[in-house]
C-alpha positions as CSV (number, residue, x, y, z in Angstrom):
1,M,-0.3,0.0,-0.1
2,K,2.6,2.2,0.7
3,F,4.6,1.7,-2.4
4,R,1.5,2.3,-4.4
5,N,0.9,5.8,-2.6
6,G,4.6,7.0,-3.5
7,I,4.0,6.2,-7.2
8,I,0.6,8.4,-6.9
9,I,2.3,10.9,-5.4
10,S,5.4,10.9,-7.9
11,M,2.7,11.0,-10.5
12,I,1.1,14.2,-9.0
13,L,4.5,15.8,-8.3
14,F,5.3,14.8,-12.2
15,V,2.3,16.3,-13.7
16,V,2.3,19.5,-11.1
17,F,6.3,19.9,-12.6
18,I,4.8,19.7,-16.2
19,V,2.2,21.9,-15.8
20,T,4.5,24.4,-13.8
21,L,7.1,24.4,-16.6
22,G,4.3,25.0,-19.2
23,I,2.8,28.0,-17.6
24,L,6.3,29.7,-17.2
25,M,6.9,28.7,-21.0
26,Q,3.9,30.7,-22.2
27,K,4.6,33.6,-20.0
28,A,8.1,33.8,-21.4
29,G,6.6,34.2,-24.8
30,S,8.6,33.0,-28.1
31,D,8.8,35.3,-30.8
32,L,9.7,34.3,-34.2
33,V,12.8,35.7,-36.1
34,S,10.5,38.2,-37.8
35,D,6.4,38.5,-37.8
36,D,6.1,37.5,-41.4
37,Y,7.9,34.3,-41.2
38,Y,5.8,32.4,-43.3
39,L,5.8,35.0,-46.2
40,K,9.6,34.9,-45.9
41,D,9.4,31.1,-46.2
42,R,7.7,31.5,-49.7
43,A,10.5,33.8,-50.8
44,Y,12.8,31.5,-49.8
45,Q,13.9,30.3,-53.3
46,Y,14.5,33.9,-54.3
47,D,17.2,34.1,-51.6
48,I,19.1,31.4,-52.6
49,N,19.4,32.5,-55.9
50,A,20.3,35.6,-55.0
51,Q,23.1,34.3,-52.8
52,K,24.0,32.2,-55.6
53,N,23.9,35.2,-57.9
54,A,26.6,37.0,-55.3
55,Q,29.1,34.0,-55.4
56,R,28.8,34.4,-59.0
57,F,29.8,37.7,-58.6
58,K,32.8,36.7,-56.5
59,S,30.7,38.0,-53.1
60,P,32.2,41.6,-54.0
61,L,30.9,43.4,-51.0
62,K,32.9,43.5,-47.8
63,L,31.5,44.3,-44.5
64,S,33.6,44.4,-41.4
65,A,33.7,46.3,-37.8
66,V,36.7,48.1,-37.2
67,I,38.2,49.7,-34.4
68,N,37.1,53.6,-33.2
69,E,33.4,52.5,-33.0
70,M,32.7,52.2,-36.9
71,I,31.8,50.0,-39.5
72,L,33.6,49.4,-42.6
73,V,31.3,48.7,-45.8
74,E,33.3,48.3,-49.1
75,I,32.5,47.4,-52.5
76,P,34.7,47.2,-55.8
77,D,34.9,49.9,-58.1
78,S,33.4,48.0,-60.8
79,L,29.6,48.2,-59.2
80,M,29.6,51.3,-58.8
81,P,26.8,53.5,-58.6
82,I,24.9,51.0,-56.5
83,K,22.5,51.2,-54.0
84,L,22.5,48.9,-51.2
85,K,20.1,47.5,-48.3
86,L,21.5,46.5,-45.0
87,Y,19.3,44.7,-42.6
88,F,20.8,44.3,-38.8
89,M,18.6,41.8,-37.2
90,R,19.6,40.8,-34.1
91,P,18.1,37.1,-33.7
92,N,17.2,37.2,-29.9
93,D,15.5,40.4,-29.8
94,K,13.8,41.5,-33.0
95,R,13.0,45.0,-31.5
96,L,16.6,45.7,-32.1
97,D,16.5,45.2,-35.7
98,K,17.8,47.7,-37.9
99,E,17.5,48.4,-41.6
100,L,19.4,50.9,-43.5
101,T,19.9,52.2,-47.2
102,L,23.4,53.2,-48.6
103,H,23.5,54.6,-52.2
104,F,27.2,54.5,-53.2
105,T,27.8,57.1,-56.0
106,K,31.4,58.1,-55.8
107,Q,33.4,56.5,-53.2
108,N,33.5,52.5,-52.8
109,K,33.8,53.0,-48.8
110,Y,31.2,53.9,-46.5
111,L,31.8,54.4,-42.5
112,L,29.0,53.6,-40.2
113,R,29.3,54.2,-36.7
114,K,28.2,51.7,-34.3
115,G,26.0,53.9,-32.1
116,F,22.7,52.8,-33.8
117,L,23.3,49.3,-32.6
118,N,23.2,48.2,-29.2
119,K,26.1,45.5,-28.0
120,G,25.6,42.0,-29.3
121,H,25.6,39.8,-32.0
122,Y,23.8,40.6,-35.1
123,E,23.2,39.1,-38.6
124,V,23.4,41.2,-41.2
125,T,21.9,40.7,-44.8
126,A,22.8,43.1,-47.7
127,S,20.8,43.1,-50.7
128,Y,21.8,45.0,-54.0
129,V,21.6,44.7,-57.9
130,I,24.3,43.9,-60.1
131,H,23.3,43.7,-64.0
132,A,20.1,43.1,-63.2
133,D,20.5,40.1,-61.0
134,S,19.4,40.4,-56.9
135,C,22.1,39.6,-55.0
136,I,22.6,38.9,-51.3
137,Q,25.4,38.5,-48.8
138,N,25.2,37.8,-45.1
139,F,27.4,38.6,-42.4
140,P,27.9,38.1,-38.9
141,I,29.0,40.8,-36.5
142,E,29.5,41.4,-33.2
143,I,29.0,44.8,-31.5
144,K,31.2,45.2,-28.2
C-alpha cells in the first residue's frame, strides 16, 4: 500500500512540474525571427538564387567591424553606382533590428557608426543588384 501511495504522489508531483513548466514557458513568450516568417518562407527560393548570384560575382561586398566604433562597408569600383540595403537582425530581440539604405555614387567605402546598434550579435543581410541580378550576402557581426 505504501509503495502504491508513493507512486501516486510521484505522478502527481510530475504532473504539477509539467504544468508549472508549461505556464512558465507561456509567460516567457517566444518570438519568431520575424512577424512575417511564413511569407518570407515563400520567398526562400528567391533568396537562395540571390545568394548564388552574389557568389557568381565573387561576393563583392565586404562588411567588417573596425576599431573606433565604426563599421566599414566596401564595394569594388566596378559596381559603382549601387544602392545597398543593409538589414541588421538581432536574433534574440526583433525590437533591436535596424535597416539602412546606402547609395554609393563616388566612393567605394562607407563608414557607419556603431552607435545606432546595441551591444551584441547581429546577422547582417546585404541586398543589392548587379546587372539586373539580385544579390544577397550575409555577414555575422559582433558589436562590443
